N, CA, C, O and the ligand as a Tripos MOL2 file, in Angstrom:
@<TRIPOS>MOLECULE
protein
  257   255    65     0     0
PROTEIN
NO_CHARGES

@<TRIPOS>ATOM
      1 N          24.3240   19.6860   95.9290 N.3       1 MET1
      2 CA         23.8260   20.9620   95.2200 C.3       1 MET1
      3 C          23.7370   22.0040   96.5120 C.2       1 MET1
      4 O          23.3940   21.7460   97.6660 O.2       1 MET1
      5 N          24.1610   23.2720   95.9300 N.am      2 ALA2
      6 CA         24.0390   24.4900   97.0180 C.3       2 ALA2
      7 C          23.2220   25.6450   96.0910 C.2       2 ALA2
      8 O          23.0140   25.5480   94.8820 O.2       2 ALA2
      9 N          22.8550   26.6450   96.8750 N.am      3 GLU3
     10 CA         22.0700   27.4680   96.3010 C.3       3 GLU3
     11 C          23.1260   28.6500   95.8570 C.2       3 GLU3
     12 O          24.2060   28.6320   96.4480 O.2       3 GLU3
     13 N          22.9570   29.4730   95.0660 N.am      4 TYR4
     14 CA         23.7110   30.6360   94.6660 C.3       4 TYR4
     15 C          23.1600   31.5960   94.3090 C.2       4 TYR4
     16 O          22.0450   31.4360   93.8110 O.2       4 TYR4
     17 N          23.6390   32.7840   94.4050 N.am      5 ALA5
     18 CA         23.0130   34.4330   94.1590 C.3       5 ALA5
     19 C          24.0260   35.0190   93.5630 C.2       5 ALA5
     20 O          25.1620   34.5500   93.6410 O.2       5 ALA5
     21 N          23.7390   36.1320   92.8820 N.am      6 ALA6
     22 CA         24.5650   37.0100   92.1260 C.3       6 ALA6
     23 C          24.1330   38.4670   92.7540 C.2       6 ALA6
     24 O          22.9740   38.7380   93.0680 O.2       6 ALA6
     25 N          25.2210   39.3360   92.8830 N.am      7 SER7
     26 CA         24.8540   40.7700   93.3810 C.3       7 SER7
     27 C          25.9980   41.5370   92.4570 C.2       7 SER7
     28 O          26.9860   40.9980   91.9590 O.2       7 SER7
     29 N          25.6460   42.8150   92.3610 N.am      8 PRO8
     30 CA         26.7600   43.7250   91.7380 C.3       8 PRO8
     31 C          27.7760   43.8060   92.8670 C.2       8 PRO8
     32 O          27.4280   43.5890   94.0280 O.2       8 PRO8
     33 N          28.9840   44.1050   92.5530 N.am      9 GLN9
     34 CA         30.0900   44.1380   93.2510 C.3       9 GLN9
     35 C          30.0330   45.5580   94.1290 C.2       9 GLN9
     36 O          29.7800   46.6140   93.5490 O.2       9 GLN9
     37 N          30.2420   45.5210   95.3180 N.am     10 GLU10
     38 CA         29.8780   46.8340   96.3190 C.3      10 GLU10
     39 C          30.7850   47.9710   95.4640 C.2      10 GLU10
     40 O          30.1650   48.9660   95.0890 O.2      10 GLU10
     41 N          31.9970   47.8940   95.1870 N.am     11 ASN11
     42 CA         32.6190   49.2760   94.7620 C.3      11 ASN11
     43 C          32.4150   49.6310   93.2680 C.2      11 ASN11
     44 O          32.2280   50.7820   92.8730 O.2      11 ASN11
     45 N          32.4650   48.5990   92.5230 N.am     12 THR12
     46 CA         32.4760   49.0560   91.0290 C.3      12 THR12
     47 C          30.8180   49.1830   90.4000 C.2      12 THR12
     48 O          30.4080   49.9210   89.5050 O.2      12 THR12
     49 N          30.1320   48.2650   91.1560 N.am     13 LEU13
     50 CA         28.6460   47.9830   90.3540 C.3      13 LEU13
     51 C          28.6100   47.7310   89.0650 C.2      13 LEU13
     52 O          27.5160   47.6760   88.5030 O.2      13 LEU13
     53 N          29.7110   47.5450   88.4120 N.am     14 GLU14
     54 CA         29.8150   46.8220   87.2030 C.3      14 GLU14
     55 C          29.8030   45.3620   87.0470 C.2      14 GLU14
     56 O          28.9690   44.7020   86.4270 O.2      14 GLU14
     57 N          30.9030   44.9090   87.7310 N.am     15 ALA15
     58 CA         31.1450   43.5070   87.8220 C.3      15 ALA15
     59 C          30.1160   42.8640   88.8730 C.2      15 ALA15
     60 O          29.6450   43.4340   89.8580 O.2      15 ALA15
     61 N          29.8800   41.5910   88.4570 N.am     16 TYR16
     62 CA         29.1200   40.8560   89.3990 C.3      16 TYR16
     63 C          29.7200   39.8050   90.0610 C.2      16 TYR16
     64 O          30.5720   39.1140   89.5020 O.2      16 TYR16
     65 N          29.3230   39.5940   91.3170 N.am     17 LEU17
     66 CA         29.9830   38.4000   92.0870 C.3      17 LEU17
     67 C          28.9740   37.3220   92.2480 C.2      17 LEU17
     68 O          27.8020   37.4620   92.5980 O.2      17 LEU17
     69 N          29.5430   36.3220   91.9690 N.am     18 VAL18
     70 CA         28.7030   34.8760   92.4410 C.3      18 VAL18
     71 C          28.7250   34.6700   93.9640 C.2      18 VAL18
     72 O          29.8380   34.6630   94.4900 O.2      18 VAL18
     73 N          27.6760   34.5060   94.7180 N.am     19 HIS19
     74 CA         27.8000   34.1180   96.1080 C.3      19 HIS19
     75 C          27.0900   32.9410   96.4460 C.2      19 HIS19
     76 O          26.0570   32.6890   95.8260 O.2      19 HIS19
     77 N          27.5230   32.1210   97.4100 N.am     20 LEU20
     78 CA         26.9090   31.0780   97.7990 C.3      20 LEU20
     79 C          25.5290   31.9650   98.7410 C.2      20 LEU20
     80 O          25.5010   33.1300   99.1400 O.2      20 LEU20
     81 N          24.5220   30.8980   98.8580 N.am     21 GLN21
     82 CA         23.2350   31.6460   99.2770 C.3      21 GLN21
     83 C          23.3440   32.0750  100.9520 C.2      21 GLN21
     84 O          22.6030   32.9050  101.4780 O.2      21 GLN21
     85 N          24.3250   31.3980  101.5900 N.am     22 HIS22
     86 CA         24.5040   31.7590  102.8680 C.3      22 HIS22
     87 C          25.4900   32.8870  103.1420 C.2      22 HIS22
     88 O          25.7350   33.2500  104.2920 O.2      22 HIS22
     89 N          25.9690   33.3560  102.2230 N.am     23 CYS23
     90 CA         27.1110   34.4120  102.3960 C.3      23 CYS23
     91 C          26.5300   35.4860  103.3180 C.2      23 CYS23
     92 O          25.3510   35.8410  103.2970 O.2      23 CYS23
     93 N          27.4510   35.9500  104.1050 N.am     24 PRO24
     94 CA         26.8110   36.9280  105.1530 C.3      24 PRO24
     95 C          26.7050   38.3410  104.3370 C.2      24 PRO24
     96 O          25.8390   39.1350  104.7040 O.2      24 PRO24
     97 N          27.4130   38.6230  103.4270 N.am     25 SER25
     98 CA         27.5430   39.9280  102.8960 C.3      25 SER25
     99 C          26.3950   40.1600  101.7820 C.2      25 SER25
    100 O          26.3620   41.1060  100.9950 O.2      25 SER25
    101 N          25.5300   39.1830  101.8690 N.am     26 LEU26
    102 CA         24.3220   39.3340  101.0710 C.3      26 LEU26
    103 C          23.2490   40.1360  101.6440 C.2      26 LEU26
    104 O          22.5330   40.8780  100.9710 O.2      26 LEU26
    105 N          23.1550   39.9680  102.9080 N.am     27 ALA27
    106 CA         22.0560   40.7270  103.7680 C.3      27 ALA27
    107 C          22.0870   42.1490  103.6090 C.2      27 ALA27
    108 O          21.1290   42.8840  103.8490 O.2      27 ALA27
    109 N          23.5170   42.6220  103.0850 N.am     28 GLU28
    110 CA         23.8460   43.9910  102.9950 C.3      28 GLU28
    111 C          23.8580   44.5970  101.7430 C.2      28 GLU28
    112 O          23.9580   45.8100  101.5560 O.2      28 GLU28
    113 N          23.7350   43.5690  100.7190 N.am     29 LEU29
    114 CA         23.8220   44.2130   99.3470 C.3      29 LEU29
    115 C          22.5300   44.2900   98.7780 C.2      29 LEU29
    116 O          21.6010   43.6240   99.2340 O.2      29 LEU29
    117 N          22.4060   45.0360   97.8390 N.am     30 LYS30
    118 CA         21.0490   45.3980   97.1550 C.3      30 LYS30
    119 C          21.1680   44.6080   95.7200 C.2      30 LYS30
    120 O          22.2620   44.1980   95.3340 O.2      30 LYS30
    121 N          20.1480   44.4500   95.0710 N.am     31 ASN31
    122 CA         19.9370   43.8230   93.9010 C.3      31 ASN31
    123 C          20.2470   42.2930   93.8090 C.2      31 ASN31
    124 O          20.4700   41.6960   92.7560 O.2      31 ASN31
    125 N          20.2340   41.8660   94.7800 N.am     32 VAL32
    126 CA         20.9510   40.2250   94.8920 C.3      32 VAL32
    127 C          19.8890   39.4600   93.9690 C.2      32 VAL32
    128 O          18.6850   39.4990   94.2240 O.2      32 VAL32
    129 N          20.3570   38.8440   93.0070 N.am     33 LYS33
    130 CA         19.6490   37.8610   92.4050 C.3      33 LYS33
    131 C          19.8040   36.1710   92.6730 C.2      33 LYS33
    132 O          20.8820   35.5860   92.5730 O.2      33 LYS33
    133 N          18.7480   35.6310   92.9660 N.am     34 ASN34
    134 CA         18.8620   34.2640   93.1250 C.3      34 ASN34
    135 C          19.2520   33.5670   91.8450 C.2      34 ASN34
    136 O          18.6240   33.8460   90.8240 O.2      34 ASN34
    137 N          20.3110   32.6140   91.8040 N.am     35 LEU35
    138 CA         20.7350   32.0180   90.5270 C.3      35 LEU35
    139 C          20.1830   30.5380   90.5470 C.2      35 LEU35
    140 O          19.9880   29.9210   89.4990 O.2      35 LEU35
    141 N          19.9700   30.0650   91.6480 N.am     36 GLY36
    142 CA         19.1320   28.9120   91.7220 C.3      36 GLY36
    143 C          20.1560   27.8310   92.3630 C.2      36 GLY36
    144 O          21.0300   28.3010   93.0910 O.2      36 GLY36
    145 N          20.1340   26.4730   92.1700 N.am     37 SER37
    146 CA         20.8740   25.3060   92.5750 C.3      37 SER37
    147 C          21.7090   24.8890   91.8210 C.2      37 SER37
    148 O          21.3020   24.5860   90.6990 O.2      37 SER37
    149 N          22.9970   24.7290   92.0840 N.am     38 TYR38
    150 CA         23.9260   24.1070   91.1470 C.3      38 TYR38
    151 C          24.7970   23.0900   91.7750 C.2      38 TYR38
    152 O          25.0520   23.1340   92.9790 O.2      38 TYR38
    153 N          25.2950   22.1000   90.9230 N.am     39 SER39
    154 CA         26.1690   20.9770   91.8840 C.3      39 SER39
    155 C          27.6750   21.5090   91.9490 C.2      39 SER39
    156 O          28.5610   20.9760   92.6180 O.2      39 SER39
    157 N          27.8280   22.6660   91.1320 N.am     40 SER40
    158 CA         29.1790   23.2100   91.4290 C.3      40 SER40
    159 C          29.3790   24.8960   91.1950 C.2      40 SER40
    160 O          28.4890   25.5120   90.6090 O.2      40 SER40
    161 N          30.4810   25.5330   91.6400 N.am     41 LYS41
    162 CA         30.6550   26.8930   91.6430 C.3      41 LYS41
    163 C          30.7550   27.2650   89.9820 C.2      41 LYS41
    164 O          30.2680   28.2880   89.5010 O.2      41 LYS41
    165 N          31.3400   26.4360   89.3630 N.am     42 GLN42
    166 CA         31.6120   26.7890   88.0050 C.3      42 GLN42
    167 C          30.3730   26.7750   87.1730 C.2      42 GLN42
    168 O          30.2550   27.4090   86.1240 O.2      42 GLN42
    169 N          29.3760   25.9490   87.7500 N.am     43 ALA43
    170 CA         28.0250   26.0830   86.7650 C.3      43 ALA43
    171 C          27.3520   27.0430   87.2490 C.2      43 ALA43
    172 O          26.5430   27.5250   86.4560 O.2      43 ALA43
    173 N          27.3950   27.5780   88.4420 N.am     44 ALA44
    174 CA         26.7670   28.8830   88.8130 C.3      44 ALA44
    175 C          27.4460   29.9810   88.4170 C.2      44 ALA44
    176 O          26.7560   30.9960   88.3280 O.2      44 ALA44
    177 N          28.8430   30.1060   88.0940 N.am     45 TYR45
    178 CA         29.4230   30.9930   87.2360 C.3      45 TYR45
    179 C          29.0560   31.1720   86.0030 C.2      45 TYR45
    180 O          28.8630   32.2750   85.4930 O.2      45 TYR45
    181 N          28.9190   29.9040   85.3510 N.am     46 ASN46
    182 CA         28.3110   30.0070   83.9270 C.3      46 ASN46
    183 C          27.0970   30.6970   83.8890 C.2      46 ASN46
    184 O          26.9960   31.6240   83.0870 O.2      46 ASN46
    185 N          26.0430   30.3730   84.7030 N.am     47 LYS47
    186 CA         24.8370   30.9190   84.6780 C.3      47 LYS47
    187 C          24.7700   32.2070   84.8140 C.2      47 LYS47
    188 O          24.0120   32.9210   84.1570 O.2      47 LYS47
    189 N          25.7720   32.7030   85.9110 N.am     48 ALA48
    190 CA         25.7460   34.2500   85.9220 C.3      48 ALA48
    191 C          26.1650   35.0680   84.7580 C.2      48 ALA48
    192 O          25.6760   36.0900   84.2760 O.2      48 ALA48
    193 N          27.3530   34.2470   84.3800 N.am     49 ALA49
    194 CA         28.0880   34.9060   83.2170 C.3      49 ALA49
    195 C          27.2270   34.8750   81.9210 C.2      49 ALA49
    196 O          27.6700   35.5530   80.9940 O.2      49 ALA49
    197 N          26.0490   34.1870   81.7060 N.am     50 GLY50
    198 CA         25.2780   34.5360   80.6690 C.3      50 GLY50
    199 C          24.0790   35.6340   80.9410 C.2      50 GLY50
    200 O          23.3260   36.0520   80.0630 O.2      50 GLY50
    201 N          24.0500   36.0170   82.3240 N.am     51 LEU51
    202 CA         23.2570   37.3150   82.5490 C.3      51 LEU51
    203 C          24.1800   38.3960   82.6490 C.2      51 LEU51
    204 O          23.7430   39.4010   82.0890 O.2      51 LEU51
    205 N          25.2740   38.5380   83.1520 N.am     52 TYR52
    206 CA         26.0840   39.5750   83.4790 C.3      52 TYR52
    207 C          27.5330   39.5890   82.9340 C.2      52 TYR52
    208 O          28.1490   38.5430   82.7300 O.2      52 TYR52
    209 N          28.0320   40.7740   82.7160 N.am     53 ASP53
    210 CA         29.5830   40.5970   82.0710 C.3      53 ASP53
    211 C          30.0180   41.9250   82.8110 C.2      53 ASP53
    212 O          29.3900   42.9830   82.7640 O.2      53 ASP53
    213 N          31.2120   41.7000   83.5130 N.am     54 PRO54
    214 CA         31.9420   40.6620   83.9160 C.3      54 PRO54
    215 C          31.5460   40.0070   85.3260 C.2      54 PRO54
    216 O          31.0870   40.6490   86.2710 O.2      54 PRO54
    217 N          31.7480   38.8950   85.3200 N.am     55 VAL55
    218 CA         31.3910   38.0620   86.5580 C.3      55 VAL55
    219 C          32.6520   37.8010   87.4480 C.2      55 VAL55
    220 O          33.7090   37.8140   86.8190 O.2      55 VAL55
    221 N          32.7420   37.5620   88.8130 N.am     56 ASP56
    222 CA         33.6350   36.9920   89.7260 C.3      56 ASP56
    223 C          32.9470   36.3270   90.6690 C.2      56 ASP56
    224 O          31.7530   36.3810   90.9640 O.2      56 ASP56
    225 N          34.0740   35.5200   91.2300 N.am     57 TYR57
    226 CA         33.3630   34.8720   92.7740 C.3      57 TYR57
    227 C          33.4290   35.6740   93.9020 C.2      57 TYR57
    228 O          34.4400   36.3570   94.0680 O.2      57 TYR57
    229 N          32.7290   35.7000   94.5250 N.am     58 CYS58
    230 CA         32.8220   36.5960   95.9010 C.3      58 CYS58
    231 C          33.9840   36.1220   96.7010 C.2      58 CYS58
    232 O          34.0890   34.9220   96.9530 O.2      58 CYS58
    233 N          34.8280   36.9520   97.0990 N.am     59 PRO59
    234 CA         35.9920   36.4630   97.9160 C.3      59 PRO59
    235 C          35.7010   36.0350   99.3240 C.2      59 PRO59
    236 O          36.3810   35.2080   99.9310 O.2      59 PRO59
    237 N          34.7000   36.6190   99.7800 N.am     60 LYS60
    238 CA         34.3480   35.9600  101.1780 C.3      60 LYS60
    239 C          33.4840   34.3310  100.9070 C.2      60 LYS60
    240 O          33.6340   33.5070  101.8090 O.2      60 LYS60
    241 N          32.7950   34.0070   99.9360 N.am     61 CYS61
    242 CA         32.3830   32.7050   99.7660 C.3      61 CYS61
    243 C          33.3550   31.7100   99.3540 C.2      61 CYS61
    244 O          33.3620   30.5330   99.7150 O.2      61 CYS61
    245 N          34.2830   32.3510   98.4680 N.am     62 PHE62
    246 CA         35.3280   31.2740   97.5200 C.3      62 PHE62
    247 C          36.6210   31.6700   98.0800 C.2      62 PHE62
    248 O          36.9180   32.8640   98.1240 O.2      62 PHE62
    249 N          37.3680   30.8150   98.4870 N.am     63 THR63
    250 CA         38.7280   31.2300   98.5110 C.3      63 THR63
    251 C          39.6430   30.4120   97.5270 C.2      63 THR63
    252 O          39.4370   29.2080   97.3680 O.2      63 THR63
    253 N          40.4160   30.9140   97.0240 N.am     64 ARG64
    254 CA         41.1250   30.4610   95.9240 C.3      64 ARG64
    255 C          42.5130   29.7930   96.0490 C.2      64 ARG64
    256 O          43.1050   29.4070   95.0410 O.2      64 ARG64
    257 ZN         29.7620   36.0440   99.0770 Zn       65 ZN65
@<TRIPOS>BOND
     1     1     2 1
     2     2     3 1
     3     3     4 2
     4     3     5 am
     5     5     6 1
     6     6     7 1
     7     7     8 2
     8     7     9 am
     9     9    10 1
    10    10    11 1
    11    11    12 2
    12    11    13 am
    13    13    14 1
    14    14    15 1
    15    15    16 2
    16    15    17 am
    17    17    18 1
    18    18    19 1
    19    19    20 2
    20    19    21 am
    21    21    22 1
    22    22    23 1
    23    23    24 2
    24    23    25 am
    25    25    26 1
    26    26    27 1
    27    27    28 2
    28    27    29 am
    29    29    30 1
    30    30    31 1
    31    31    32 2
    32    31    33 am
    33    33    34 1
    34    34    35 1
    35    35    36 2
    36    35    37 am
    37    37    38 1
    38    38    39 1
    39    39    40 2
    40    39    41 am
    41    41    42 1
    42    42    43 1
    43    43    44 2
    44    43    45 am
    45    45    46 1
    46    46    47 1
    47    47    48 2
    48    47    49 am
    49    49    50 1
    50    50    51 1
    51    51    52 2
    52    51    53 am
    53    53    54 1
    54    54    55 1
    55    55    56 2
    56    55    57 am
    57    57    58 1
    58    58    59 1
    59    59    60 2
    60    59    61 am
    61    61    62 1
    62    62    63 1
    63    63    64 2
    64    63    65 am
    65    65    66 1
    66    66    67 1
    67    67    68 2
    68    67    69 am
    69    69    70 1
    70    70    71 1
    71    71    72 2
    72    71    73 am
    73    73    74 1
    74    74    75 1
    75    75    76 2
    76    75    77 am
    77    77    78 1
    78    78    79 1
    79    79    80 2
    80    79    81 am
    81    81    82 1
    82    82    83 1
    83    83    84 2
    84    83    85 am
    85    85    86 1
    86    86    87 1
    87    87    88 2
    88    87    89 am
    89    89    90 1
    90    90    91 1
    91    91    92 2
    92    91    93 am
    93    93    94 1
    94    94    95 1
    95    95    96 2
    96    95    97 am
    97    97    98 1
    98    98    99 1
    99    99   100 2
   100    99   101 am
   101   101   102 1
   102   102   103 1
   103   103   104 2
   104   103   105 am
   105   105   106 1
   106   106   107 1
   107   107   108 2
   108   107   109 am
   109   109   110 1
   110   110   111 1
   111   111   112 2
   112   111   113 am
   113   113   114 1
   114   114   115 1
   115   115   116 2
   116   115   117 am
   117   117   118 1
   118   118   119 1
   119   119   120 2
   120   119   121 am
   121   121   122 1
   122   122   123 1
   123   123   124 2
   124   123   125 am
   125   125   126 1
   126   126   127 1
   127   127   128 2
   128   127   129 am
   129   129   130 1
   130   130   131 1
   131   131   132 2
   132   131   133 am
   133   133   134 1
   134   134   135 1
   135   135   136 2
   136   135   137 am
   137   137   138 1
   138   138   139 1
   139   139   140 2
   140   139   141 am
   141   141   142 1
   142   142   143 1
   143   143   144 2
   144   143   145 am
   145   145   146 1
   146   146   147 1
   147   147   148 2
   148   147   149 am
   149   149   150 1
   150   150   151 1
   151   151   152 2
   152   151   153 am
   153   153   154 1
   154   154   155 1
   155   155   156 2
   156   155   157 am
   157   157   158 1
   158   158   159 1
   159   159   160 2
   160   159   161 am
   161   161   162 1
   162   162   163 1
   163   163   164 2
   164   163   165 am
   165   165   166 1
   166   166   167 1
   167   167   168 2
   168   167   169 am
   169   169   170 1
   170   170   171 1
   171   171   172 2
   172   171   173 am
   173   173   174 1
   174   174   175 1
   175   175   176 2
   176   175   177 am
   177   177   178 1
   178   178   179 1
   179   179   180 2
   180   179   181 am
   181   181   182 1
   182   182   183 1
   183   183   184 2
   184   183   185 am
   185   185   186 1
   186   186   187 1
   187   187   188 2
   188   187   189 am
   189   189   190 1
   190   190   191 1
   191   191   192 2
   192   191   193 am
   193   193   194 1
   194   194   195 1
   195   195   196 2
   196   195   197 am
   197   197   198 1
   198   198   199 1
   199   199   200 2
   200   199   201 am
   201   201   202 1
   202   202   203 1
   203   203   204 2
   204   203   205 am
   205   205   206 1
   206   206   207 1
   207   207   208 2
   208   207   209 am
   209   209   210 1
   210   210   211 1
   211   211   212 2
   212   211   213 am
   213   213   214 1
   214   214   215 1
   215   215   216 2
   216   215   217 am
   217   217   218 1
   218   218   219 1
   219   219   220 2
   220   219   221 am
   221   221   222 1
   222   222   223 1
   223   223   224 2
   224   223   225 am
   225   225   226 1
   226   226   227 1
   227   227   228 2
   228   227   229 am
   229   229   230 1
   230   230   231 1
   231   231   232 2
   232   231   233 am
   233   233   234 1
   234   234   235 1
   235   235   236 2
   236   235   237 am
   237   237   238 1
   238   238   239 1
   239   239   240 2
   240   239   241 am
   241   241   242 1
   242   242   243 1
   243   243   244 2
   244   243   245 am
   245   245   246 1
   246   246   247 1
   247   247   248 2
   248   247   249 am
   249   249   250 1
   250   250   251 1
   251   251   252 2
   252   251   253 am
   253   253   254 1
   254   254   255 1
   255   255   256 2
@<TRIPOS>SUBSTRUCTURE
     1 MET1         2 RESIDUE 1 A MET
     2 ALA2         6 RESIDUE 1 A ALA
     3 GLU3        10 RESIDUE 1 A GLU
     4 TYR4        14 RESIDUE 1 A TYR
     5 ALA5        18 RESIDUE 1 A ALA
     6 ALA6        22 RESIDUE 1 A ALA
     7 SER7        26 RESIDUE 1 A SER
     8 PRO8        30 RESIDUE 1 A PRO
     9 GLN9        34 RESIDUE 1 A GLN
    10 GLU10       38 RESIDUE 1 A GLU
    11 ASN11       42 RESIDUE 1 A ASN
    12 THR12       46 RESIDUE 1 A THR
    13 LEU13       50 RESIDUE 1 A LEU
    14 GLU14       54 RESIDUE 1 A GLU
    15 ALA15       58 RESIDUE 1 A ALA
    16 TYR16       62 RESIDUE 1 A TYR
    17 LEU17       66 RESIDUE 1 A LEU
    18 VAL18       70 RESIDUE 1 A VAL
    19 HIS19       74 RESIDUE 1 A HIS
    20 LEU20       78 RESIDUE 1 A LEU
    21 GLN21       82 RESIDUE 1 A GLN
    22 HIS22       86 RESIDUE 1 A HIS
    23 CYS23       90 RESIDUE 1 A CYS
    24 PRO24       94 RESIDUE 1 A PRO
    25 SER25       98 RESIDUE 1 A SER
    26 LEU26      102 RESIDUE 1 A LEU
    27 ALA27      106 RESIDUE 1 A ALA
    28 GLU28      110 RESIDUE 1 A GLU
    29 LEU29      114 RESIDUE 1 A LEU
    30 LYS30      118 RESIDUE 1 A LYS
    31 ASN31      122 RESIDUE 1 A ASN
    32 VAL32      126 RESIDUE 1 A VAL
    33 LYS33      130 RESIDUE 1 A LYS
    34 ASN34      134 RESIDUE 1 A ASN
    35 LEU35      138 RESIDUE 1 A LEU
    36 GLY36      142 RESIDUE 1 A GLY
    37 SER37      146 RESIDUE 1 A SER
    38 TYR38      150 RESIDUE 1 A TYR
    39 SER39      154 RESIDUE 1 A SER
    40 SER40      158 RESIDUE 1 A SER
    41 LYS41      162 RESIDUE 1 A LYS
    42 GLN42      166 RESIDUE 1 A GLN
    43 ALA43      170 RESIDUE 1 A ALA
    44 ALA44      174 RESIDUE 1 A ALA
    45 TYR45      178 RESIDUE 1 A TYR
    46 ASN46      182 RESIDUE 1 A ASN
    47 LYS47      186 RESIDUE 1 A LYS
    48 ALA48      190 RESIDUE 1 A ALA
    49 ALA49      194 RESIDUE 1 A ALA
    50 GLY50      198 RESIDUE 1 A GLY
    51 LEU51      202 RESIDUE 1 A LEU
    52 TYR52      206 RESIDUE 1 A TYR
    53 ASP53      210 RESIDUE 1 A ASP
    54 PRO54      214 RESIDUE 1 A PRO
    55 VAL55      218 RESIDUE 1 A VAL
    56 ASP56      222 RESIDUE 1 A ASP
    57 TYR57      226 RESIDUE 1 A TYR
    58 CYS58      230 RESIDUE 1 A CYS
    59 PRO59      234 RESIDUE 1 A PRO
    60 LYS60      238 RESIDUE 1 A LYS
    61 CYS61      242 RESIDUE 1 A CYS
    62 PHE62      246 RESIDUE 1 A PHE
    63 THR63      250 RESIDUE 1 A THR
    64 ARG64      254 RESIDUE 1 A ARG
    65 ZN65       257 GROUP 0 **** ****
C-alpha cells in the first residue's frame, strides 16, 4: 500500500494530478488533498476521478 494525494495541476488549475505522498513537488503545491492508501496507482486514480475531472498522473511520481 502507498499513500496518494491529489493537487490541481500547476499551470491549468483545471486538471488534477495524482501524486505519491512523498512527491517532492507536493511541498510547493497548494490545495493538496490526501487521497488515502491504495494498493495500486489505478485505485488512487479512480478515487481522484470520482472527486475531480479531468485527472492525470503526476509525471514526476509516475513514469510511463
Ligand atoms: Zn507528483
